[in-house]
DRENTOR-694437 format. One record per residue (C-alpha): residue in three letters; x, y, z. Coordinates in pm, whole numbers, padded with zeros to 5 digits, always signed. Layout:
REM DRENTOR-694437
AlaXYZ;...
***
This chain:
REM DRENTOR-694437
Met+06152+13297+05189;Leu+06333+13029+05332;Leu+06292+12798+05021;Ser+06363+13103+04791;Gly+06746+12964+04715;Phe+06572+12631+04624;Thr+06351+12787+04339;Ser+06481+12570+04059;Pro+06315+12216+03989;Arg+06644+12045+04018;Arg+06726+12186+04352;Leu+06378+12106+04507;Ala+06403+11755+04376;Leu+06724+11730+04603;Leu+06556+11889+04885;Ala+06252+11673+04872;Val+06499+11311+04875;Val+06669+11457+05169;Val+06350+11536+05324;Phe+06194+11203+05263;Val+06518+10997+05375;Leu+06561+11211+05725;Ala+06168+11125+05783;Ile+06214+10745+05719;Ile+06576+10782+05965;Phe+06356+10922+06233;Leu+06004+10709+06183;Gln+06252+10377+06142;Thr+06366+10474+06490;Ser+06026+10587+06644;Ser+05773+10393+06827;Tyr+05571+10439+06488;Ser+05759+10198+06290;Glu+05577+09885+06351;Tyr+05302+10077+06153;Leu+05503+10149+05856;Pro+05596+09979+05522;Lys+05949+09825+05560;Tyr+06256+10002+05367;Asp+06585+09855+05329;Ile+06816+10163+05336;Pro+07179+10068+05329;Gly+07354+10139+05631;Leu+07055+10188+05846;Ser+06843+09844+05843;Ser+06875+09637+06137;Ser+06879+09269+05976;Lys+07106+09113+05752;Asn+06873+09165+05453;Gly+06704+09451+05552;Glu+06424+09514+05821;Pro+06254+09259+05971;Lys+05970+09171+05792;Ser+05645+09309+05938;Ser+05331+09094+06073;Leu+05123+09133+05769;Glu+05408+09046+05543;Glu+05483+08691+05768;Asp+05092+08654+05775;Gln+05077+08638+05397;Gln+05333+08411+05364;Ala+05305+08033+05388;Pro+05454+07801+05655;Gly+05787+07778+05483;Arg+05916+07384+05560;Ile+06243+07350+05749;Glu+06539+07303+05561;Thr+06930+07320+05672;Pro+06954+07505+06026;Ser+06922+07883+05995;Glu+07263+08061+06098;Glu+07031+08259+06377;Gly+06888+07923+06523;Leu+06943+07761+06852;Lys+07294+07606+06821;Val+07460+07367+07051;Pro+07835+07439+06960;Glu+08153+07286+07085;Val+08313+07446+07354;Glu+08650+07395+07494;Ala+08686+07100+07721;Ser+08665+07179+08074;Ser+08641+06896+08342;Gly+08249+06946+08361;Ser+08141+06963+07986;Arg+08259+06874+07625;Ser+07989+07146+07508;Ala+07708+07405+07626;Ile+07377+07525+07544;Ser+07422+07880+07378;Thr+07134+08109+07407;Ala+06958+08160+07072;Thr+07038+08473+06890;Thr+06749+08721+06790;Asp+06686+09006+06589;Ser+06725+09368+06701;Gln+06338+09344+06810;Gly+06442+09055+07072;Gly+06286+08802+06819;Gly+05968+08813+06960;Tyr+06034+08556+07265;Gly+06044+08774+07558;Trp+05853+09025+07729;Arg+05952+09390+07655;Ile+05837+09627+07936;Asp+05627+09908+07816;Ala+05762+10234+07984;Thr+05410+10405+07856;Gly+05241+10267+08111;Ala+05010+09961+08132;Thr+04644+09900+07964;Thr+04418+09696+08198;Ser+04073+09688+08288;Glu+04101+10070+08425;Thr+04304+10227+08098;Val+04193+09996+07825;Ala+03916+10171+07732;Gln+04122+10462+07659;Thr+04398+10299+07468;Ser+04182+09989+07278;Thr+04434+09995+06999;Glu+04727+09994+07223;Leu+04854+09668+07420;Pro+05148+09679+07670;Thr+05460+09499+07539;His+05602+09297+07829;Ser+05949+09169+07902;Pro+06143+09095+08206;Ser+06482+09273+08247;Pro+06789+09139+08139;Ser+06888+09012+08448;His+06632+08745+08452;Ser+06714+08601+08079;Ile+06763+08215+08121;Ala+06975+07991+07982;His+06842+07772+07671;Ile+06606+08063+07629;Pro+06649+08351+07326;Ala+06788+08658+07444;Ile+06561+08935+07578;Ser+06550+09280+07435;Asn+06529+09610+07608;Thr+06354+09795+07340;Thr+06054+09965+07437;Ser+05813+10051+07132;Asp+05457+10083+07064;Ala+05247+09754+06996;Pro+05269+09572+06655;Ala+04959+09554+06444;Pro+04701+09352+06546;Leu+04629+09034+06375;Pro+04377+09027+06131;His+04071+08866+06286;Glu+03753+08719+06086;Ser+03468+08745+06250;Tyr+03320+08433+06436;Glu+02997+08409+06219;Ser+03269+08427+05903;Val+03470+08142+06024;Gln+03171+07914+06079;Leu+03048+07989+05719;Lys+03388+07892+05622;Val+03349+07573+05837;Gln+03031+07453+05716;Glu+03125+07482+05338;Leu+03443+07254+05425;Ile+03264+06985+05619;Lys+02981+06965+05365;Asp+03215+06917+05080;Trp+03387+06589+05226;Lys+03230+06260+05180;Pro+03349+05985+05457;Pro+03432+05634+05395;Pro+03124+05416+05442;Thr+03282+05258+05734;Ser+03027+05176+06004;Asp+03239+05091+06299;His+03433+05433+06314;Trp+03441+05674+06663;Pro+03288+05894+06647;Pro+03037+05771+06370;Tyr+03112+05855+06032;Asp+02725+05922+05953;Gly+02660+06105+06291;Tyr+02727+06454+06172;His+02516+06530+05814;Asp+02288+06776+06032;Lys+02535+06886+06262;Asp+02752+07230+06228;Tyr+03092+07035+06295;Asp+03225+06721+06220;Pro+03539+06602+06393;Asn+03616+06347+06135;Arg+03676+06614+05888;Trp+04054+06604+05933;Glu+04069+06252+05808;Gly+03983+06364+05488;Phe+04291+06602+05459;Ser+04603+06535+05266;Trp+04845+06305+05426;Asn+05175+06512+05502;Asn+05421+06262+05360;Asp+05702+06505+05382;Phe+05832+06314+05685;Tyr+05961+06048+05472;Leu+06013+06147+05119;Asn+06353+06296+05131;Asn+06443+06158+05449;Gly+06782+05965+05555;Ile+07073+05996+05667;Arg+07293+05942+05332;Lys+07100+06200+05176;Leu+07149+06431+05444;Arg+07514+06345+05398;Glu+07499+06427+05002;Glu+07321+06725+05033;Ala+07449+06909+05324;Asp+07797+06717+05376;Val+07747+06678+05727;Ala+07832+06377+05956;Pro+07695+06256+06312;Gln+07880+06454+06555;Pro+07867+06413+06963;Tyr+07604+06583+07106;Met+07660+06707+07417;Pro+07413+07050+07510;Tyr+07512+07099+07896;Pro+07632+07416+08056;Ala+07989+07509+08017;Tyr+08061+07363+08378;Asn+08342+07477+08562;Ser+08418+07772+08362;Pro+08435+08094+08488;Ala+08082+08237+08433;Trp+07956+07914+08561;Gln+08152+07943+08888;Ser+08024+08292+08942;Glu+07657+08137+08960;Trp+07662+07807+09128;Arg+07868+07669+09429;Gly+08079+07363+09422;Gln+08253+07194+09140;Tyr+08122+06983+08862;Val+08282+06650+08864;Pro+08217+06403+08596;Cys+08043+06075+08656;Glu+08087+05717+08585;Gly+07867+05553+08304;Ala+07719+05227+08221;Arg+08059+05134+08095;Gly+08265+05171+08365;Lys+08425+05485+08233;Leu+08385+05880+08333;Leu+08141+05963+08106;Asn+08402+06268+07974;Asp+08640+06030+07858;Ser+08402+05769+07709;Asp+08272+05858+07363;Glu+08106+05557+07328;Asp+07833+05645+07601;Ile+07741+05980+07423;Val+07506+05994+07149;Lys+07577+06174+06812;Ala+07351+06400+06619;Phe+07349+06529+06237;Pro+07393+06898+06266;Ala+07124+06964+05990;Leu+06752+06824+05909;Pro+06658+06659+05589;Ser+06523+06878+05319;Asp+06174+06955+05321;Phe+06130+06803+05650;Pro+05771+06945+05780;Ala+05748+07292+05970;Val+05642+07264+06340;Ala+05254+07342+06298;Val+05166+07357+06696;Gly+05414+07568+06948;Asp+05748+07741+06862;Ala+06092+07592+06914;Asn+06281+07921+06950;Ala+06043+08026+07228;Thr+06077+07747+07438;Gly+06450+07725+07400;Ile+06436+07400+07172;Asp+06693+07292+06946;Leu+06556+07194+06599;Asn+06893+07247+06399;His+06991+06858+06483;Cys+06844+06523+06370;Phe+06922+06167+06497;Asp+06899+05840+06352;Arg+06818+05527+06566;Tyr+07189+05398+06571;Asn+07332+05705+06685;Arg+07056+05800+06915;Phe+07009+05475+07110;Gly+07357+05286+07006;Pro+07512+05429+07352;Tyr+07237+05237+07533;Gly+07223+04915+07371;Tyr+07061+04932+07055;Gly+07216+04754+06777;Gln+07472+04585+07006;Val+07388+04226+06896;Glu+07362+04297+06539;Arg+07676+04213+06302;Gly+07810+04409+05999;Phe+07862+04730+05881;Val+07651+04986+05984;Asp+07618+05320+05763;Asn+07743+05625+05984;Trp+07752+05454+06309;Gln+08078+05337+06489;Arg+07955+05052+06702;Pro+08067+05046+07070;Val+08344+04838+07136;Val+08247+04788+07532;Lys+07911+04624+07538;Pro+07790+04641+07885;Asp+07575+04302+08032;Trp+07290+04552+08113;Ala+07132+04335+08328;Gly+07458+04405+08549;Val+07402+04778+08516;His+07322+04914+08847;Trp+07162+05234+08750;Gly+07080+05303+09153;Gln+07442+05324+09235;Leu+07551+05510+08919;Gln+07350+05784+09032;Asp+07417+05779+09412;Arg+07778+05786+09346;Cys+07758+06085+09096;Leu+07506+06256+09363;Val+07833+06224+09648;Ala+08080+06315+09377;Asn+07898+06664+09317;Lys+07753+06675+09642;Glu+07909+07041+09731;Arg+07680+07176+09422;Tyr+07365+07100+09659;Ala+07230+07212+09992;Pro+07319+06992+10277;Ala+06988+06803+10299;Ala+07000+06717+09914;Arg+07326+06558+09952;Gln+07241+06194+10073;Pro+07168+05885+09873;Val+06789+05828+09818;Glu+06586+05633+10051;Leu+06393+05349+09809;Ala+06142+05242+10068;Pro+06069+05538+10321;Gly+05779+05393+10461;Lys+05387+05516+10498;Asp+05455+05763+10782;Leu+05397+06112+10722;Pro+05743+06342+10844;Lys+05641+06500+11166;Asp+05461+06816+11154;Asp+05493+06839+10756;Asp+05127+06906+10703;Lys+05141+07233+10856;Thr+05444+07372+10697;Val+05455+07527+10369;Pro+05790+07391+10217;Arg+06059+07646+10116;Thr+06080+07664+09777;Val+06411+07710+09571;Asp+06324+08057+09503;Asp+06284+08109+09910;Glu+06615+07939+09917;Arg+06806+08138+09695;Ala+06643+08482+09826;Ser+06787+08400+10147;Glu+07135+08366+09993;Thr+07329+08689+10053;Ser+07567+08672+09758;Gln+07648+08421+09477;Pro+07679+08151+09412;Lys+07392+07963+09506;Tyr+07316+07572+09544;His+07160+07391+09251;Ala+06803+07260+09277;Arg+06757+06912+09251;Thr+06489+06745+09020;Ala+06335+06384+09062;Val+06201+06214+08754;Leu+05956+05922+08817;Ile+05870+05676+08542;Arg+05523+05579+08587;Thr+05480+05210+08586;Trp+05305+04937+08723;Glu+05279+04595+08860;Gly+05312+04333+08535;Tyr+05428+04587+08274;Asp+05584+04423+08001;Tyr+05948+04578+07929;Thr+06049+04584+07583;Asp+06431+04637+07483;Asn+06323+04994+07365;Asp+06195+05057+07696;Leu+06491+04969+07854;Gln+06711+05189+07615;Ala+06459+05482+07675;Ile+06510+05468+08043;Arg+06892+05447+08001;Ala+06894+05757+07821;Leu+06688+05928+08106;Ile+06922+05830+08350;Thr+07240+05906+08154;Glu+07146+06203+08024;Leu+06945+06401+08293;Ser+07158+06247+08612;Leu+07508+06127+08498;Leu+07574+06402+08252;Ser+07438+06654+08461;Gly+07638+06558+08796;Gly+07298+06493+08966;Glu+07059+06743+08884;Tyr+06810+06501+08821;Gln+06734+06165+08936;Val+06547+05893+08780;Phe+06330+05663+08927;Leu+06086+05387+08841;Phe+05760+05472+09050;Val+05601+05121+09057;Asn+05208+05086+09127;Ile+05149+04760+09309;Lys+04807+04688+09196;Asp+04729+04477+09504;Lys+04667+04724+09794;Asn+04683+04466+10070;Ala+05043+04334+09959;Asp+05268+04420+10277;Ile+05534+04600+10097;Phe+05590+04879+10389;Asn+05619+04662+10664;Asn+05782+04312+10506;Gln+06111+04312+10349;Lys+06068+03970+10196;Val+05721+04068+10020;Tyr+05884+04401+09903;Asp+06181+04236+09767;Asp+05990+03942+09585;Ile+05734+04181+09415;Leu+06028+04348+09317;Lys+06216+04074+09179;Leu+05885+03970+09002;Asn+05806+04297+08817;Val+06120+04522+08775;Pro+06422+04406+08504;Arg+06738+04369+08747;Glu+06905+04673+08587;Leu+06631+04883+08719;Gln+06582+04755+09077;Gly+06814+04966+09220;Ile+06604+05265+09133;Ala+06242+05115+09176;Ile+06018+05291+09425;Leu+05702+05049+09520;Trp+05414+05194+09624;Asn+05029+05083+09631;Glu+04687+05268+09687;Arg+04714+05189+10059;Ile+04914+05482+10116;Cys+04669+05741+09956;Glu+04420+05565+10180;Glu+04594+05611+10474;Trp+04698+05963+10396;Tyr+04410+06099+10270;Pro+04112+05900+10438;Lys+03855+06213+10399;Val+03864+06195+10025;Gly+03664+05852+10018;Asp+03787+05743+09711;Trp+04174+05642+09643;Gln+04190+05491+09297;Val+04504+05574+09093;Tyr+04284+05612+08794;Trp+04129+05907+08937;His+04387+06046+09167;Gln+04741+05975+09006;Phe+04908+06217+09198;Met+04862+06136+09566;Pro+05166+05885+09543;Leu+05346+06167+09406;Gln+05259+06361+09683;Trp+05395+06091+09923;Phe+05717+06073+09717;Ser+05745+06461+09782;Lys+05716+06447+10128;Thr+05916+06172+10197;His+06174+06287+09988;Pro+06192+06670+10071;Glu+06569+06702+09911;Phe+06376+06731+09569;Asp+06277+07094+09508;Phe+06091+06966+09164;Val+05908+06665+09028;Trp+05860+06515+08687;Asn+05568+06281+08616;Trp+05697+06076+08328;Glu+05496+05808+08124;Thr+05629+05490+07979;Asp+05503+05517+07632;Ala+05680+05912+07631;Arg+05958+05901+07366;Tyr+06179+06179+07259;Thr+06458+06191+07012;Gly+06632+06442+07094;Asn+06831+06497+07440;His+06582+06490+07761;Tyr+06821+06731+07967;Tyr+06793+06994+07686;Leu+06420+06976+07685;Leu+06324+06992+08062;Glu+06585+07269+08084;Ala+06432+07457+07788;Val+06087+07426+07890;Ala+06209+07462+08265;Gly+06376+07829+08151;Phe+06063+07916+07931;Ala+05839+07874+08252;Lys+06073+08095+08451;Lys+06077+08410+08267;Thr+05682+08396+08193;Pro+05516+08665+08386;Arg+05195+08618+08583;Lys+05008+08870+08384;Tyr+04736+08704+08174;Leu+04897+08360+08278;Trp+04608+08172+08301;Glu+04453+08317+07993;Arg+04766+08256+07775;Asn+04763+07918+07882;Gln+04432+07855+07740;Arg+04539+07911+07386;Phe+04722+07715+07130;Tyr+04986+07887+06925;Phe+04977+07787+06541;Pro+05259+07936+06336;Ala+05070+07901+06005;Ala+04782+08073+06142;His+04926+08331+06384;Gly+05256+08449+06245;Ser+05540+08459+06472;Tyr+05529+08389+06850;Ser+05542+08760+06933;Asp+05234+08841+06700;Trp+05055+08535+06891;Arg+05152+08663+07214;Asp+05051+09022+07138;Asp+04753+08920+06985;Thr+04638+08686+07245;Asp+04667+08965+07518;Arg+04481+09202+07303;Thr+04204+08955+07296;Ile+04226+08923+07663;Glu+04175+09291+07693;Arg+03875+09285+07450;Gly+03708+09025+07660;Met+03776+09255+07960;Arg+03599+09494+07794;Glu+03309+09298+07673;Gly+03249+09114+08007;Thr+03346+08767+07868;Val+03672+08737+08082;Thr+03792+08851+08417;Pro+04190+08763+08432;Val+04341+08578+08721;Trp+04512+08801+08954;Gly+04622+08614+09257;Pro+04458+08325+09461;Gln+04116+08210+09335;Pro+03997+08004+09689;Tyr+03676+07835+09624;Ser+03600+07915+09977;Pro+03781+08216+10143;Ala+03654+08079+10481;Ala+03736+07707+10413;Gln+04071+07740+10210;Lys+04389+07931+10277;Pro+04624+07987+09963;Ile+04966+07938+10027;Gly+05084+08140+09722;Pro+05181+08472+09721;Ala+04951+08776+09709;Pro+04999+08996+09406;Pro+05236+09278+09483;Glu+05034+09512+09307;Ala+04737+09583+09152;Met+04697+09424+08826;Lys+04642+09738+08634;Asp+04987+09889+08759;Asp+05218+09582+08665;Gln+05389+09596+08338;Phe+05434+09201+08309;Gln+05704+09198+08585;Trp+05532+08971+08858;Gly+05631+08621+08783;Val+05945+08674+08598;Gly+06222+08519+08724;Glu+06021+08259+08946;Glu+06008+07914+08888;Ala+05705+07747+08775;Asp+05513+07557+09013;Leu+05358+07361+08742;Ile+05457+07320+08379;Thr+05203+07124+08136;Leu+05291+07046+07822;Gln+04932+07114+07665;Pro+04714+07399+07753;Ile+04531+07488+08076;Trp+04160+07543+08028;Ser+03821+07559+08232;Pro+03604+07288+08214;Thr+03304+07435+08335;Asn+03102+07530+08041;Thr+03226+07240+07816;Ala+03060+06900+07752;Trp+03443+06753+07862;Thr+03336+06398+08036;Phe+03528+06443+08366;Arg+03427+06803+08423;Asp+03227+06681+08729;Lys+03435+06459+08862;Ile+03486+06646+09212;Trp+03512+06522+09577;Asn+03368+06690+09853;Tyr+03409+07071+09747;Val+03041+07031+09825;Ser+03003+06886+10162;Gly+02919+06531+10117;Val+02879+06555+09741;Arg+03106+06308+09581;Pro+03149+06058+09274;His+03028+05693+09404;Phe+03164+05436+09147;Thr+02982+05097+09121;Gln+03009+04775+08877;Glu+02706+04897+08718;Asp+02799+05273+08697;Pro+03171+05301+08706;Leu+03187+05634+08609;Asp+02919+05804+08816;Glu+02785+05955+08472;Glu+02488+06147+08644;Leu+02678+06289+08908;His+02618+06673+08892;His+02583+06975+09120;Pro+02454+07331+09076;Glu+02748+07454+09324;Phe+02994+07313+09096;Ala+02975+07584+08852;Asn+03141+07822+09129;Val+03401+07616+09192;Pro+03716+07733+09012;Arg+03892+07497+08840;Arg+04150+07448+08531;Thr+04259+07127+08332;Tyr+04502+07013+08129;Ile+04548+06662+07929;Asn+04806+06409+07952;Thr+04992+06367+08328;Leu+05347+06429+08183;Ser+05416+06744+08394;Arg+05659+06912+08621;Phe+05569+06975+08997;Ser+05744+07207+09280;Lys+05741+07054+09605;Arg+05527+07364+09708;Gln+05255+07263+09405;Leu+05245+06909+09596;His+05228+07070+09922;Ala+04923+07243+09820;Gln+04777+06916+09689;His+04855+06753+10006;Ile+04672+06998+10182;Glu+04329+06978+09999;Asn+04383+06598+09963;Ser+04406+06569+10339;Ala+04065+06808+10384;Gly+03885+06573+10200;Arg+03908+06784+09866;Ala+03998+06626+09542;Met+03930+06621+09132;Gln+03994+06390+08859;Ala+04346+06348+08799;Glu+04383+06566+08491;Met+04184+06861+08672;Trp+04369+06825+08991;Pro+04701+06987+08963;Ala+04608+07305+08762;Thr+04275+07349+08987;Val+04485+07343+09329;Ala+04765+07581+09162;Leu+04452+07838+09052;Gln+04311+07797+09378;His+04653+07866+09595;Gly+04774+08128+09396;Leu+05075+07915+09236;Lys+05244+07986+08903;Ala+05109+07747+08650;Val+05291+07785+08301;Tyr+05199+07575+07958;Ala+05496+07543+07771;Pro+05436+07543+07380;His+05679+07286+07259;Pro+05701+07217+06907;Ile+05431+06933+06787;Trp+05370+06801+06424;Leu+05074+06714+06206;Asp+05017+06385+05989;Arg+04794+06605+05774;Leu+04808+06896+05602;Trp+04535+07125+05760;Pro+04413+07448+05642;Ser+04557+07684+05903;Trp+04248+07886+05932;Tyr+04070+07556+06016;Leu+04322+07453+06243;Asp+04304+07747+06468;Ala+03902+07747+06455;Ile+03872+07399+06570;Phe+04117+07397+06847;Asn+04094+07765+06971;Ser+03755+07776+06957;Asp+03537+08022+07165;Ala+03147+08068+07072;Gly+03255+08387+06974;Lys+03335+08484+07323;Pro+03664+08689+07313;Ala+03940+08512+07555;Gln+03716+08173+07582;Trp+03961+07954+07385;Gly+03873+07574+07435;Gln+03619+07662+07731;Gln+03265+07673+07560;Ala+02984+07428+07411;Asp+03201+07386+07107;Ser+03519+07296+07301;Val+03745+07054+07116;Tyr+03795+06891+07453;Asn+03447+06766+07435;His+03424+06362+07399;Asp+03365+06357+07033;Arg+03541+06670+06917;Glu+03820+06539+07067;His+03923+06320+06793;Asn+04046+06601+06603;Phe+04387+06543+06835;Gly+04406+06193+06635;Gly+04708+06274+06395;Trp+04898+06498+06658;Ser+05281+06404+06761;Trp+05167+06476+07102;Tyr+04820+06361+07258;Tyr+04717+06044+07408;Gln+04501+05921+07149;Ser+04661+05978+06864;Ser+04823+05696+06639;Phe+05068+05940+06442;Pro+05345+05899+06709;Ser+05363+05559+06717;Ala+05370+05517+06319;Leu+05645+05775+06306;Tyr+05833+05645+06591;Arg+05831+05269+06421;Arg+05928+05398+06045;Trp+06231+05560+06215;Leu+06324+05247+06389;Gly+06331+05069+06101;Trp+06008+04887+06139;Ser+05667+04903+05947;Asn+05372+05036+06067;Trp+05009+04896+05977;Gly+04654+05029+06060;Asp+04726+05425+06036;Gly+04540+05409+05683;Ser+04799+05612+05529;Pro+04952+05588+05195;Leu+05291+05481+05328;Glu+05114+05207+05551;Gly+05339+04880+05586;Val+05622+05075+05402;Ala+05929+05055+05606;Gly+06247+04850+05645;Lys+06577+04788+05442;Ser+06375+04786+05119;Phe+06242+05126+05207;Glu+06554+05294+05337;Glu+06813+05160+05100;Gly+06641+05115+04780;Gly+06321+05309+04832;Val+05977+05224+04748;Ile+05735+05353+04480;Ala+05404+05449+04664;Asp+05064+05601+04553;Leu+05019+05910+04757;Gly+04741+06027+04573;Asp+04892+06292+04369;Pro+04690+06326+04038;Glu+04997+06465+03851;Lys+05149+06150+03952;Pro+04912+05848+03882;Gly+05215+05612+03891;Gly+05318+05691+04215;Val+05649+05850+04343;Gln+06002+05687+04500;Val+05992+05711+04860;Gly+06266+05683+05084;Gly+06598+05511+04933;Gly+06797+05779+05143;Gly+06941+05605+05424;Arg+06786+05539+05774;Met+06561+05807+05890;Cys+06663+06108+06093;Leu+06432+06323+06290;Pro+06463+06665+06480;Pro+06380+06653+06849;Met+06042+06526+06899;Leu+05865+06427+07170;Leu+05624+06171+07093;His+05330+06024+07288;Pro+05157+05779+07295;Val+05442+05522+07163;Lys+05313+05201+07327;Lys+05437+04823+07308;Val+05758+04929+07102;Arg+05858+04599+06937;Glu+05900+04502+06588;
***
């Protein structure tokens, strides 16, 4: 009856079109939109060129290469000049769905242990509220929606069959002196050497060069100042005091000295390789600029003694006598000029030789965190936290010119340009623990002058293992090799003005701005919720295998819930003391049951521990140091001798019941509360191997530990599925990434990290860094071994890259000096030509 007026075919067709369009409009705005094909309806699509791609579309696309910067990427724009800054870090823009980098609260309810069985196909989406948005981190959407479609998962058995096929299809070189041995895996179901047979990723070099970049993108180096808009109305509404510009190495205020400021090109070389591990947008790191060696290190002395024209670089007129620069005084004066920005106890110049005495009653008092201090402030604005950066060095260390340039960059970018938010120290281990450096000033001064370059003596803090032995006698061993963080605890206790401490290694290099990096990962950690945090910390994110970061995050949480159903994982929720009777956690108890929390607890809370590699449990792995445990079982600890320096046979069945976590590489950030908890445990005699210690203490005491997935590149072209299968191996147990018998951290399997830009045993960081500096690199076995320098940069070379279609080789280089995006590289040792 109702359709009687629409009996003609033309009218029925018109009606069908109208109904279809209305249905699409309804579904596009409903929670079902995630599961539908994407239609581009003019005037309704939320993205520039239609709807954002679905996760399935992203999965099916090969990982693209980074071209010129996206208009939607993270920018470091010029801003109006103020007395505080030339420019500011902007918040990255995102799509209408929030870009996938925040957690969105699901108003429909949580799906944890009690409800997950009823909603097995759903996953809560997670988000802090907008008030918790952090600078340098992409904006967070308030949009609520159902969970996106899950990523496709092959069965464990299917993946293992593919692994067997791949490793059996490779014939390793006939070399007998290789570790792991090439001939040791013929009868094994894995081969940690297989990646060496993958094709080299030569795109780091093929089209690189600032001259080519200038020709293709029409760009020139520009001052790079990724700092907050100091003294702006928005900044003043949040922070106390006034930002005051500080003096730099050339004797000028840094806001008036272009020669002290790093410059960058606002583009990347064409076809530069995509990030293989981690995510720049999620962690708030800028990949829209690149740096050549002169504009990166020229302000800090690079090229100062050279003569002649250098393309796209303006040589500083003022050439400091670097040995006469007093970095300690510069940092102290900068702090005093900006003292109103900091709490009264954090305004005084630092004592470099505080002695061995433990501050009175300090071992009984849980320090107030920066969050505690801010919570006690009744209104904005608030005091800014202060962070110490301890560069770990030692007696007899040979400082190269590049070491000194990197340290000058750390001081200028972190401390002087921020107005004292950071302070950089050289933390020098004196190997002779009997050297009387604490009671005899002459001994102290003689050792200082003998071991530390003159320009750095004003930032050097000397220590030896005697401190550790006197502070923690019950442990029974105090070797820095095993207990690297005992001296950090001494520093924190004797320098309580610092809310945070970064443990920095001399063989780490960052091609970008240090302030931007550390603020970005801190912001990422602060916005991260505690729910499923320990479990997410275990898993690598590989964009080529997992799609967008939000796809990976949601899939990770979904896998955790599957593990809960199957009994392979019980998520951490609150402190995990090894013995409730013997250990009193200092961290907070959860505010509610995990099933009631909608990824809100922990959002806006500063992290107590920030790591740059995953945090995982070694209990069921064959990781070499998993049983280096002191006194968690009464009377059981390692005993090292000349005959057995590692106490290889140490084991106790009770170790399986000790909650513990590990992360590889000790470059990480500690809160004052984290170091206090470690101090409590060491005072009681409990300890573990250095890389197992901080995360274990955080776990047991209920502190917030976050792995920040910063960008990492690989020197080979790995199949994406194999990358995921090896580094996120789980022995077929959901949410057990890297924690079972097939763990990539096992001694031989760890060789898989050999081509990463960030891993302690990789050769790739040094090779890339040396070529960036214009030096040849030998010993990496690549097709470009020995290729570098002016001939490579200016004229280019013909190199055989193993391409059967180009048997005569291809031209590499010739585009000028290499330009790299901000890359954190480690290890880069003994940097000299």
